[in-house]
C-alpha positions in Angstrom: 86.8 26.8 27.5 86.1 26.6 23.8 85.1 23.5 21.8 87.7 21.1 20.3 87.0 19.8 16.8 88.8 16.6 16.2 88.6 14.0 13.4 89.2 10.4 14.2 89.4 8.0 11.2 86.9 10.2 9.3 84.5 10.7 12.2 84.3 14.3 13.5 84.2 14.9 17.3 83.1 18.2 18.9 84.2 18.2 22.5 83.6 20.9 25.1 82.7 19.2 28.4 85.3 18.5 31.1 84.0 14.9 31.2 84.8 14.2 27.5 88.0 16.2 27.6 89.1 14.0 30.5 88.2 10.9 28.5 90.2 12.2 25.6 93.2 12.7 27.8 92.9 9.1 29.1 92.7 7.9 25.6 95.9 9.6 24.6 97.7 7.9 27.5 96.3 4.4 27.2 96.7 4.4 23.4 100.5 4.1 23.8 100.0 0.6 25.2 98.6 -2.6 23.6 96.1 -3.2 26.4 92.6 -4.2 25.5 90.0 -1.5 26.0 86.4 -1.9 26.9 84.2 1.1 26.3 80.8 1.3 28.0 77.9 3.7 27.7 74.4 4.2 26.6 73.4 3.7 22.9 74.3 6.8 20.9 76.6 8.3 23.5 79.8 8.2 21.3 81.5 4.9 22.1 82.6 4.3 18.5 84.1 7.8 18.4 86.2 7.0 21.5 87.3 3.6 20.0 88.4 5.4 16.9 90.4 7.9 19.0 92.2 5.0 20.7 93.4 3.8 17.3 94.1 7.3 16.1 96.5 8.1 19.0 98.0 4.6 19.2 101.4 3.4 17.9 99.3 1.3 15.4 97.7 4.3 13.8 99.2 3.6 10.4 98.1 0.0 10.5 94.6 -1.4 9.7 91.5 -0.4 11.6 88.7 -2.9 11.3 85.3 -2.6 12.9 82.3 -4.9 13.3 79.0 -5.0 15.1 78.6 -8.3 16.8 74.9 -7.8 17.0 74.7 -7.2 13.2 76.2 -10.6 12.4 73.9 -13.6 12.1 74.9 -16.2 14.7 75.9 -18.8 12.1 78.3 -16.3 10.4 80.1 -14.9 13.4 82.9 -17.4 13.4 83.5 -17.3 9.7 83.5 -13.5 9.7 85.9 -13.2 12.6 88.3 -16.1 11.8 87.8 -16.7 8.1 87.3 -19.9 6.1 88.9 -22.0 3.5 87.5 -22.9 0.1 84.9 -25.7 0.5 84.5 -25.2 4.2 80.7 -25.0 3.8 78.2 -24.7 1.0 78.9 -21.5 -0.9 82.5 -21.2 0.2 83.8 -21.0 -3.4 87.1 -19.4 -2.3 89.1 -18.8 0.8 88.4 -15.7 2.8 90.5 -14.2 5.6 88.7 -13.3 8.8 88.5 -9.9 10.4 91.3 -10.8 12.8 93.6 -11.4 9.9 92.5 -8.2 8.2 93.3 -6.3 11.4 96.7 -7.9 11.9 99.2 -5.4 13.4 96.3 -2.9 13.8 93.1 -2.6 15.8 89.9 -4.6 15.7 86.8 -2.9 17.2 84.1 -5.3 18.4 81.0 -3.2 18.9 78.1 -4.7 21.0 80.4 -7.4 22.2 77.8 -8.5 24.8 75.8 -10.1 22.0 78.4 -12.8 21.4 77.0 -16.3 22.1 78.9 -18.5 24.6 80.7 -20.7 22.1 82.2 -17.7 20.4 83.1 -16.2 23.7 85.4 -19.2 24.3 87.1 -18.9 21.0 87.5 -15.2 21.3 89.2 -15.6 24.7 91.7 -18.0 23.3 92.6 -15.7 20.5 93.0 -12.8 22.8 95.3 -14.9 24.9 97.5 -15.3 21.8 96.6 -18.8 20.9 96.8 -19.5 17.1 93.5 -20.5 15.5 92.3 -22.3 12.4 90.1 -20.8 9.8 86.9 -22.8 9.2 87.9 -25.8 7.3 91.5 -24.9 7.6 94.6 -27.1 8.4 97.1 -24.3 9.0 97.0 -22.3 12.2 96.8 -18.5 12.0 98.7 -16.2 14.4 97.8 -12.5 14.6 98.9 -9.4 16.5 95.8 -7.4 17.1 94.8 -4.8 19.6 91.1 -5.4 20.5 88.8 -2.5 21.5 85.3 -3.6 22.5 82.2 -1.6 23.3 78.8 -2.4 24.8 75.7 -0.6 26.1 75.0 -3.6 28.4 76.2 -4.2 32.0 78.7 -7.0 31.4 79.5 -7.4 35.1 75.8 -8.1 35.7 75.8 -10.5 32.7 78.7 -12.3 34.2 76.8 -12.7 37.5 73.8 -13.9 35.6 75.9 -16.5 33.7 75.3 -14.8 30.3 78.9 -13.7 29.7 82.2 -15.4 30.7 84.0 -13.7 33.6 87.4 -14.6 32.2 86.6 -13.0 28.8 85.2 -9.9 30.6 88.4 -9.4 32.5 90.5 -10.0 29.3 88.5 -7.4 27.4 88.4 -4.9 30.3 92.1 -4.4 30.9 91.3 -0.7 30.5 87.7 0.4 31.1 86.3 3.7 29.7 82.8 4.9 30.5 81.3 7.4 28.0 78.8 9.5 30.0 75.4 10.1 28.5 74.7 13.5 27.0 72.6 14.6 29.9 75.7 14.3 32.1 77.8 16.5 29.9 75.5 19.4 28.9 78.4 21.6 27.9 78.6 19.4 24.7 74.9 19.9 23.7 75.0 23.3 22.0 78.4 23.0 20.3 77.3 19.6 18.9 73.9 21.0 17.8 75.6 24.0 16.1 78.1 21.6 14.4 75.2 19.4 13.0 73.3 22.5 11.9 76.3 23.9 10.0 76.7 20.5 8.2 73.1 20.4 7.1 72.4 24.1 6.5 75.1 26.6 7.4 72.8 29.6 6.6 70.6 28.8 9.7 71.1 29.5 13.3 69.4 28.8 16.6 67.3 31.4 18.5 68.1 31.8 22.2 64.8 30.0 23.0 65.9 27.0 20.9 69.2 26.8 22.7 67.4 26.8 26.0 65.2 24.0 24.8 68.1 22.0 23.6 69.9 22.4 26.9 66.8 21.5 29.0 66.1 18.2 27.1 67.3 15.0 28.7 68.4 13.4 25.4 67.6 9.7 26.1 68.9 8.9 22.7 72.1 10.9 23.4 74.2 12.3 20.5 72.4 10.3 17.9 69.1 11.8 18.9 70.5 15.3 19.0 71.8 14.9 15.5 68.5 13.7 14.2 66.5 16.5 15.9 68.8 19.2 14.5 68.8 17.7 11.0 65.0 17.5 10.9 64.7 21.0 12.1 67.2 22.3 9.5 65.3 20.5 6.7 61.9 21.8 7.8 63.0 25.4 8.7 60.7 28.0 7.3 62.8 31.0 8.5 66.5 31.8 8.7 66.4 30.9 12.4 65.4 27.7 14.2 63.1 28.4 17.2 62.2 26.0 20.0 58.9 25.3 18.2 60.8 23.9 15.2 62.5 21.2 17.4 61.0 17.7 17.6 62.3 16.2 20.9 60.9 13.1 22.5 58.6 10.4 21.2 55.6 11.7 19.3 56.8 15.4 19.5 56.3 17.6 16.5 57.1 21.2 15.8 54.5 23.9 15.8 51.9 23.5 13.1 52.9 25.3 9.9 50.5 27.9 8.4 47.5 26.6 6.5 49.1 27.6 3.2 51.9 25.1 3.7 51.0 21.6 2.7 53.3 19.6 4.9 52.5 16.7 7.3 55.2 15.6 9.6 53.6 12.3 10.4 53.0 11.3 6.8 56.0 12.8 5.1 59.0 11.3 7.1 60.3 9.6 3.9 60.1 12.9 2.0 62.0 14.7 4.8 64.7 12.0 4.7 64.9 12.2 0.9 65.3 16.0 1.0 68.0 15.8 3.6 70.0 13.1 1.8 69.8 14.8 -1.6 70.8 18.2 0.0 73.9 16.7 1.7 74.8 14.8 -1.5 74.7 18.1 -3.4 76.8 19.8 -0.8 79.5 17.0 -1.2 79.4 17.4 -5.0 77.9 13.8 -5.3 80.7 12.2 -3.2 78.7 9.3 -1.6 81.3 8.4 1.0 81.5 11.9 2.3 77.8 12.3 2.2 77.3 9.1 4.1 79.8 10.2 6.8 78.0 13.5 7.3 74.6 11.8 7.4 75.9 9.2 9.9 74.9 6.2 7.8 76.8 3.6 5.9 77.8 3.9 2.3 75.7 0.8 1.5 72.6 2.4 3.1 73.1 5.6 1.2 73.4 3.7 -2.1 70.2 1.8 -1.4 68.4 5.0 -0.7 69.6 6.7 -3.9 68.5 3.7 -5.9 65.0 4.2 -4.5 65.0 7.9 -5.5 66.1 7.2 -9.1 69.0 8.5 -11.2 67.1 11.7 -12.3 66.4 12.9 -8.8 70.1 12.4 -7.8 71.3 14.0 -11.0 69.1 17.1 -10.5 70.2 17.4 -6.9 73.9 17.3 -7.8 73.4 19.8 -10.6 71.5 22.3 -8.4 
């Protein structure tokens, strides 16, 4: 069976394994309901991709998609970000701001790393999921929203419930439908198609040798798809030939490709920043300077890309886009 290339809200998905094809089939079916979905799986396995697919196939697909990482929000800002605030609610609140639930009204709100929510916020989230109107911080008017919540976690929420770290009622409310994304080592049919996809994005003139393919298939990929993308991208940037051999692949902690000839002055350990800069400027050039498309291909946020480009300077960016 060949690979399927899908795009869900701007994120490309290469799917070949029966396990992921089965998940995609489940997603198509459950998306037609408004049931809350909890997606579990190891870090880097593709949980956000599945979440985006839920919205893509849902009856809300033309409505807002809003995503947030609960772990990335400082604890004191979680409530104001999710539920908004009124002018003067606290120091620095110079104007009213709608929360993410309001922004996602009639659409989908994706709560990534939901296991990181502290107990007080778990209570408020449960009430909102049960359809109870809420107040913005400092507000006097209740807000009602119609939002489908999709949550994801790499933690064992059932164990967290048993340990008293996560509310059981919230867990059952979030897990009306549960989807487990298997790690890459359990769906090896996806490894090579994914690797070839990332290689074509970084340098379409390169290809893998048969030894490299065997090495990719044999690796256990503890970092899952995210690790695979990084390994392929680094190999493509450092490739000295038109083919990538197994010795060009850096897999596992502390692993490096074979030593380059003495005439080549390149040190993997000391030039990681240079590798990153080369990769970013190359992708930026291939997207004709379009930062959002470049960020999507690199798997980083637009904000992170902008920060990197400021470090490189305008002249380096200009020369890259002109080349």
